[in-house]
C-alpha positions as a LaTeX table, in Angstrom:
\begin{tabular}{lrrr}
\hline
Residue & $x$ (\AA) & $y$ (\AA) & $z$ (\AA) \\
\hline
Unk1 & 92.24 & 37.69 & 92.94 \\
Unk2 & 90.71 & 39.07 & 96.22 \\
Unk3 & 94.07 & 39.62 & 97.60 \\
Unk4 & 95.14 & 41.71 & 94.69 \\
Unk5 & 92.01 & 43.96 & 94.75 \\
Unk6 & 92.63 & 44.41 & 98.52 \\
Unk7 & 96.23 & 45.59 & 97.77 \\
Unk8 & 94.97 & 48.02 & 95.04 \\
Unk9 & 92.34 & 49.40 & 97.37 \\
Unk10 & 94.91 & 49.78 & 100.15 \\
Unk11 & 97.39 & 51.67 & 97.86 \\
Unk12 & 94.57 & 53.77 & 96.62 \\
Unk13 & 93.57 & 54.75 & 100.09 \\
Unk14 & 97.10 & 55.64 & 101.08 \\
Unk15 & 97.58 & 57.71 & 97.84 \\
Unk16 & 94.46 & 59.62 & 98.60 \\
Unk17 & 95.63 & 60.35 & 102.13 \\
Unk18 & 99.08 & 61.44 & 100.98 \\
Unk19 & 97.55 & 63.88 & 98.43 \\
Unk20 & 95.10 & 65.20 & 100.95 \\
Unk21 & 98.00 & 65.96 & 103.42 \\
Unk22 & 100.10 & 67.66 & 100.65 \\
Unk23 & 97.14 & 69.92 & 99.67 \\
Unk24 & 96.77 & 71.04 & 103.36 \\
Unk25 & 100.46 & 71.59 & 103.52 \\
Unk26 & 100.40 & 73.63 & 100.33 \\
Unk27 & 97.59 & 75.90 & 101.65 \\
Unk28 & 99.79 & 76.82 & 104.63 \\
Unk29 & 103.49 & 76.37 & 103.64 \\
Unk30 & 104.83 & 77.80 & 106.82 \\
Unk31 & 102.87 & 75.30 & 108.77 \\
Unk32 & 102.11 & 77.97 & 111.43 \\
Unk33 & 98.33 & 77.70 & 112.33 \\
Unk34 & 98.91 & 79.24 & 115.56 \\
Unk35 & 96.67 & 82.23 & 116.74 \\
Unk36 & 98.37 & 85.59 & 116.45 \\
Unk37 & 97.34 & 88.84 & 117.85 \\
Unk38 & 98.57 & 91.79 & 115.77 \\
Unk39 & 97.85 & 95.39 & 115.21 \\
Unk40 & 97.36 & 96.67 & 111.58 \\
Unk41 & 97.10 & 100.25 & 110.52 \\
Unk42 & 95.59 & 101.12 & 107.14 \\
Unk43 & 96.02 & 104.94 & 106.97 \\
Unk44 & 94.44 & 106.36 & 109.98 \\
Unk45 & 92.43 & 103.27 & 110.69 \\
Unk46 & 93.52 & 100.87 & 113.46 \\
Unk47 & 92.76 & 97.11 & 113.68 \\
Unk48 & 93.37 & 94.90 & 116.44 \\
Unk49 & 93.31 & 91.54 & 114.90 \\
Unk50 & 93.35 & 87.95 & 116.13 \\
Unk51 & 94.29 & 85.71 & 113.18 \\
Unk52 & 95.84 & 82.36 & 111.93 \\
Unk53 & 96.89 & 83.96 & 108.70 \\
Unk54 & 100.48 & 83.51 & 107.77 \\
Unk55 & 101.11 & 86.68 & 105.70 \\
Unk56 & 99.93 & 90.36 & 105.55 \\
Unk57 & 98.34 & 89.79 & 102.22 \\
Unk58 & 95.91 & 87.23 & 103.91 \\
Unk59 & 95.07 & 89.69 & 106.63 \\
Unk60 & 94.30 & 92.52 & 104.21 \\
Unk61 & 92.05 & 90.13 & 102.16 \\
Unk62 & 90.20 & 89.30 & 105.39 \\
Unk63 & 89.73 & 92.98 & 106.40 \\
Unk64 & 88.35 & 93.65 & 102.86 \\
Unk65 & 85.99 & 90.67 & 102.80 \\
Unk66 & 84.69 & 91.78 & 106.38 \\
Unk67 & 84.08 & 95.22 & 105.05 \\
Unk68 & 86.45 & 96.84 & 107.33 \\
Unk69 & 88.34 & 98.51 & 104.49 \\
Unk70 & 86.48 & 99.77 & 101.49 \\
Unk71 & 88.83 & 98.50 & 98.72 \\
Unk72 & 91.69 & 95.93 & 98.25 \\
Unk73 & 93.27 & 95.29 & 94.98 \\
Unk74 & 96.68 & 93.73 & 94.12 \\
Unk75 & 98.73 & 92.64 & 91.13 \\
Unk76 & 100.95 & 89.62 & 91.23 \\
Unk77 & 104.60 & 89.91 & 90.22 \\
Unk78 & 107.76 & 87.80 & 90.33 \\
Unk79 & 108.19 & 89.08 & 93.89 \\
Unk80 & 104.66 & 88.37 & 94.99 \\
Unk81 & 101.55 & 90.42 & 95.42 \\
Unk82 & 101.75 & 94.19 & 95.61 \\
Unk83 & 99.06 & 96.70 & 96.46 \\
Unk84 & 97.31 & 98.82 & 93.70 \\
Unk85 & 94.42 & 99.96 & 95.65 \\
Unk86 & 93.59 & 99.92 & 99.42 \\
Unk87 & 90.58 & 101.50 & 101.37 \\
Unk88 & 90.42 & 105.22 & 100.69 \\
Unk89 & 94.28 & 105.90 & 100.55 \\
Unk90 & 95.20 & 107.56 & 97.30 \\
Unk91 & 98.60 & 107.59 & 95.56 \\
Unk92 & 99.57 & 111.02 & 94.19 \\
Unk93 & 102.51 & 113.31 & 93.26 \\
Unk94 & 105.27 & 110.74 & 93.92 \\
Unk95 & 103.64 & 109.42 & 97.12 \\
Unk96 & 102.98 & 105.59 & 96.83 \\
Unk97 & 101.60 & 102.84 & 99.02 \\
Unk98 & 104.24 & 101.88 & 101.58 \\
Unk99 & 104.26 & 98.94 & 103.94 \\
Unk100 & 105.81 & 99.13 & 107.34 \\
Unk101 & 106.18 & 96.52 & 110.14 \\
Unk102 & 107.72 & 96.04 & 113.60 \\
Unk103 & 109.70 & 92.86 & 112.80 \\
Unk104 & 113.26 & 93.23 & 113.79 \\
Unk105 & 114.66 & 90.85 & 111.26 \\
Unk106 & 117.21 & 91.76 & 108.69 \\
Unk107 & 115.51 & 89.72 & 105.80 \\
Unk108 & 112.39 & 91.71 & 106.26 \\
Unk109 & 113.67 & 95.22 & 106.35 \\
Unk110 & 114.62 & 97.53 & 103.49 \\
Unk111 & 117.98 & 99.23 & 103.90 \\
Unk112 & 119.17 & 102.59 & 102.87 \\
Unk113 & 122.60 & 103.35 & 101.91 \\
Unk114 & 123.29 & 106.99 & 103.22 \\
Unk115 & 126.57 & 107.24 & 101.33 \\
Unk116 & 124.72 & 106.59 & 98.10 \\
Unk117 & 121.11 & 107.55 & 98.27 \\
Unk118 & 119.76 & 104.65 & 96.54 \\
Unk119 & 117.80 & 101.59 & 97.85 \\
Unk120 & 120.19 & 98.77 & 98.35 \\
Unk121 & 118.76 & 95.48 & 97.00 \\
Unk122 & 121.15 & 93.50 & 99.13 \\
Unk123 & 119.50 & 91.03 & 101.54 \\
Unk124 & 122.66 & 89.38 & 102.76 \\
Unk125 & 123.23 & 89.81 & 106.58 \\
Unk126 & 126.87 & 89.72 & 105.77 \\
Unk127 & 126.49 & 93.09 & 104.10 \\
Unk128 & 124.63 & 94.81 & 106.84 \\
Unk129 & 127.36 & 97.44 & 107.59 \\
Unk130 & 127.94 & 97.93 & 103.69 \\
Unk131 & 124.22 & 98.59 & 103.29 \\
Unk132 & 123.97 & 101.57 & 105.70 \\
Unk133 & 120.97 & 102.06 & 107.85 \\
Unk134 & 117.44 & 100.60 & 107.82 \\
Unk135 & 114.63 & 102.81 & 106.63 \\
Unk136 & 112.51 & 103.45 & 109.77 \\
Unk137 & 109.54 & 105.64 & 110.84 \\
Unk138 & 107.69 & 106.15 & 113.97 \\
Unk139 & 103.88 & 105.76 & 113.59 \\
Unk140 & 101.54 & 106.01 & 116.38 \\
Unk141 & 104.44 & 105.78 & 118.91 \\
Unk142 & 105.88 & 102.46 & 117.34 \\
Unk143 & 109.21 & 102.20 & 115.51 \\
Unk144 & 108.53 & 100.48 & 112.12 \\
Unk145 & 110.79 & 99.31 & 109.46 \\
Unk146 & 110.14 & 99.80 & 105.78 \\
Unk147 & 109.29 & 96.26 & 104.45 \\
Unk148 & 112.06 & 94.84 & 102.18 \\
Unk149 & 109.58 & 92.12 & 101.02 \\
Unk150 & 106.11 & 92.07 & 99.44 \\
Unk151 & 102.88 & 91.65 & 101.36 \\
Unk152 & 102.53 & 87.99 & 100.46 \\
Unk153 & 106.11 & 87.41 & 101.80 \\
Unk154 & 105.74 & 89.44 & 105.02 \\
Unk155 & 104.97 & 86.96 & 107.70 \\
Unk156 & 102.37 & 87.43 & 110.50 \\
Unk157 & 104.12 & 87.35 & 114.06 \\
Unk158 & 102.35 & 87.44 & 117.24 \\
Unk159 & 102.45 & 90.95 & 118.88 \\
Unk160 & 103.68 & 92.57 & 115.61 \\
Unk161 & 102.58 & 95.73 & 114.24 \\
Unk162 & 101.91 & 96.51 & 110.40 \\
Unk163 & 101.11 & 99.56 & 108.59 \\
Unk164 & 100.03 & 100.43 & 104.94 \\
Unk165 & 100.50 & 104.09 & 104.43 \\
Unk166 & 101.00 & 106.52 & 101.54 \\
Unk167 & 104.24 & 108.36 & 101.58 \\
\hline
\end{tabular}
């Protein structure tokens, strides 16, 4: 009888440990807990940030909680979170919140087809030439790409620059 209880207790301890580890991994699915130094622009405001956050949404939430920006509201969609209000930036007359970054990776860029002026939803690197050119801007002397993914899917990379603008 004692042996059976010991086995049941041992199995219970192992299960608790496995579930605890699963919860920790779920909180940080990329597993990247490294410290990253980034620059974030919210309109004209500039923030030099050291963070372990894994995506831009987490960084913006932190800026709001630390009262560095006056407002931050999002809605969730099938594509992740999108900004509905941020700081003192105002959307008007066809000008909307736009998210830009310095990540030079195809999967995070939005492409513009100059032959047919519509945003091309293709994300396949095999279709890069067909897609046309990447939507870019220069902001505060930094080349930035228009984000092709939402803020909750845009990864934080050490040394990168991110900008939330109206345009």
